[in-house]
C-alpha positions in Angstrom: 209.7 9.1 82.6 206.1 10.0 81.7 205.2 7.7 84.7 207.2 10.0 87.0 205.6 12.9 85.9 202.2 11.3 86.5 203.1 10.3 89.7 204.4 13.6 90.9 201.2 15.4 89.5 198.8 12.9 91.1 200.9 13.5 94.6 200.6 17.2 93.9 196.8 17.0 93.4 196.1 14.8 96.3 198.5 17.1 98.5 196.2 20.1 97.6 193.1 18.0 97.8 194.0 17.6 101.4 194.5 21.1 102.7 191.9 22.4 104.6 191.4 25.9 106.5 189.9 26.7 109.5 189.0 30.1 110.6 190.1 31.8 114.2 186.4 30.8 115.4 186.5 27.4 113.9 187.6 23.9 114.5 188.1 20.9 112.3 187.1 17.3 113.9 189.0 14.9 111.9 187.6 11.3 111.3 189.6 8.4 109.6 187.2 6.0 108.2 184.8 7.3 110.6 186.8 7.2 113.6 188.0 10.1 115.4 191.4 11.1 115.2 192.1 15.0 116.4 190.8 18.2 116.4 192.5 20.5 114.2 192.7 24.4 113.7 192.5 27.4 113.4 194.5 28.0 110.3 195.7 25.6 107.6 195.8 21.7 108.2 196.2 18.6 106.0 194.0 15.4 105.8 194.5 12.4 104.0 192.1 12.6 100.7 189.5 10.0 100.5 190.5 8.5 104.0 189.9 11.2 106.4 186.9 13.7 106.6 186.4 16.6 108.8 183.6 18.1 110.2 184.0 22.2 111.1 182.4 23.6 114.5 181.6 27.4 115.4 182.7 28.0 118.7 181.5 31.6 118.8 178.8 32.6 121.3 175.2 31.5 119.9 172.0 33.1 121.4 168.9 30.8 121.5 165.6 32.2 122.2 163.2 30.4 124.7 159.8 32.2 123.8 156.2 31.9 125.2 157.1 29.1 127.7 154.0 28.7 130.3 154.9 27.6 133.8 153.1 27.5 137.4 154.7 29.2 140.1 154.9 27.8 143.9 152.0 29.5 144.8 149.9 28.3 141.8 150.2 31.5 139.5 150.2 30.4 135.8 153.0 32.7 134.3 154.4 33.1 130.7 158.0 33.6 130.2 160.6 34.6 127.4 164.0 33.9 128.1 167.4 34.1 126.2 170.5 31.7 126.6 173.6 32.5 125.6 176.1 29.4 124.8 179.2 28.4 122.9 180.9 25.1 122.2 184.1 24.7 124.0 184.8 21.2 122.9 184.4 20.4 119.1 184.7 16.7 119.5 182.0 16.3 122.1 179.6 18.4 120.6 179.7 16.4 117.3 179.7 13.0 118.9 177.6 13.4 122.1 174.7 15.2 120.7 172.9 15.3 117.1 171.5 18.7 117.2 173.1 21.0 119.7 170.8 23.8 119.4 167.6 21.8 120.0 168.9 20.0 122.7 170.0 23.0 124.5 166.4 24.5 123.8 164.6 21.4 125.4 166.9 21.3 128.3 166.2 25.3 129.0 162.5 24.7 128.8 162.3 21.7 131.1 164.7 23.6 133.6 162.6 27.0 133.4 159.6 25.1 134.1 161.1 23.4 137.2 162.9 26.2 138.7 159.7 28.5 138.4 157.9 25.9 140.0 160.0 26.2 143.2 159.5 30.0 143.3 156.7 32.3 144.2 155.3 35.1 141.9 156.9 37.7 144.1 160.3 36.0 144.1 160.2 36.0 140.3 159.1 39.2 139.8 161.9 40.7 142.3 164.7 38.5 142.1 165.0 37.6 138.4 168.5 37.8 138.6 169.1 34.9 141.0 166.7 32.7 139.2 168.2 33.2 135.9 171.6 32.4 137.6 170.2 29.3 139.0 169.1 28.4 135.5 172.4 28.8 134.2 174.1 26.5 136.7 171.3 23.8 136.0 171.2 24.1 132.3 175.1 24.0 132.2 175.5 20.9 134.3 173.2 19.0 131.7 175.1 20.2 128.6 178.6 20.2 130.0 179.1 16.4 128.9 178.0 17.7 125.4 181.0 20.3 125.1 178.6 23.4 125.4 179.1 26.0 128.0 176.3 28.2 129.0 177.5 31.9 129.5 174.4 33.6 130.3 170.6 33.2 130.9 168.2 36.1 131.2 164.4 36.4 131.4 163.1 39.0 128.8 159.6 39.1 130.1 157.4 37.9 132.6 153.6 37.9 131.9 150.9 37.4 134.4 147.3 36.9 134.0 145.0 40.2 134.0 143.2 39.4 137.2 146.3 39.1 139.1 147.7 42.4 137.8 144.7 44.0 138.7 145.1 42.8 142.4 148.6 43.7 142.6 148.0 47.2 141.3 145.2 47.4 144.3 147.6 46.1 146.7 150.1 48.4 145.5 147.7 51.2 145.7 146.6 50.0 149.4 150.5 50.0 150.4 150.8 53.8 149.1 147.6 55.0 150.9 148.9 53.3 154.0 152.2 55.2 153.7 150.8 58.2 153.0 148.6 58.2 156.3 151.4 57.2 158.3 153.5 60.4 157.0 150.4 62.5 157.9 150.1 61.0 161.2 153.8 61.5 162.1 153.7 65.1 160.6 150.7 65.9 162.9 152.4 64.4 166.1 155.8 66.5 165.3 153.5 69.8 164.9 151.6 68.9 168.1 155.1 68.5 169.9 156.3 71.8 168.3 153.2 73.4 169.5 153.4 71.9 173.0 157.1 73.4 173.2 156.0 76.7 172.2 153.3 76.9 174.9 155.7 76.1 177.6 157.8 78.9 176.4 155.0 81.3 176.3 153.8 80.2 179.5 157.2 81.0 181.1 157.4 84.5 179.8 154.2 86.3 180.0 156.0 89.2 177.6 156.2 86.5 175.0 152.4 86.0 175.2 151.9 89.5 174.8 154.1 89.9 171.7 152.3 86.8 170.3 149.0 88.7 170.6 150.3 91.7 169.0 151.7 89.8 166.1 148.4 88.0 165.6 146.6 91.6 165.4 149.3 92.4 162.8 148.6 89.2 160.8 144.8 90.1 160.9 144.9 93.6 160.2 147.2 92.9 157.0 144.1 91.2 155.6 140.8 93.2 154.4 138.3 91.8 156.3 135.3 92.7 158.7 136.4 90.7 161.7 136.0 92.7 165.2 138.8 91.7 168.0 138.2 92.3 171.8 141.5 92.5 173.6 141.7 91.5 177.1 144.6 91.9 179.6 146.1 88.6 180.6 145.6 89.5 184.1 141.9 89.1 183.5 142.4 85.6 182.0 144.6 84.5 185.2 141.8 85.8 187.7 139.1 83.7 185.8 141.3 81.0 185.9 141.8 81.5 189.6 137.9 81.6 190.3 137.5 78.8 188.3 139.8 76.4 190.1 138.5 77.8 193.2 134.8 77.1 192.2 135.9 73.5 191.3 137.7 73.2 194.7 134.4 74.1 196.5 
């Protein structure tokens, strides 16, 4: 009887000693004498005490910073880039058996990939199309980390730093472009104004009464201001006679 009780309590102790709990975001990689058996969880599961061991793996998304990486663009401009990587483990057993330190391995892959991709693009492409470059980095890093059971969810460049001399050159270029645009707009405005004046002149020449009305309007505008200007009005017939005499003299 005492031996039966001992065996019962020993079995009960072994049973409770083998109970394990994996949270919703965890998985347990079970090893039996060092050999992979299964991946358990989430929830309650049981392993054979002293024979099986378990390694818990977190499946939540992890953020890794890749800061202060220096690279050379395709047009030989030194660039300093800060990037962020969002990754998560999708296969717990691979993340345990295929790589020793997941975070260090992913970071090193990200550094080499970042320098390689930056070297393929010019400075203008890097500054204008960061989303495309980030997507290319994500695909390249994910291709390397997939055998490790790691999925790269997203890659983003936080900041891109360029040398001060290049910043000044870019500022001068932007200022020159703005000045060029302003001159073009001004020239287009003058052309449109000249076209409107030509149309107005044609309308006035077609109707002498319109010319007289314009003269009267000009007198009203001048008289509204307090000035000492003296205006001598001449009939339009005098102007037309003078023009005819001028044309006749030119023909002679």
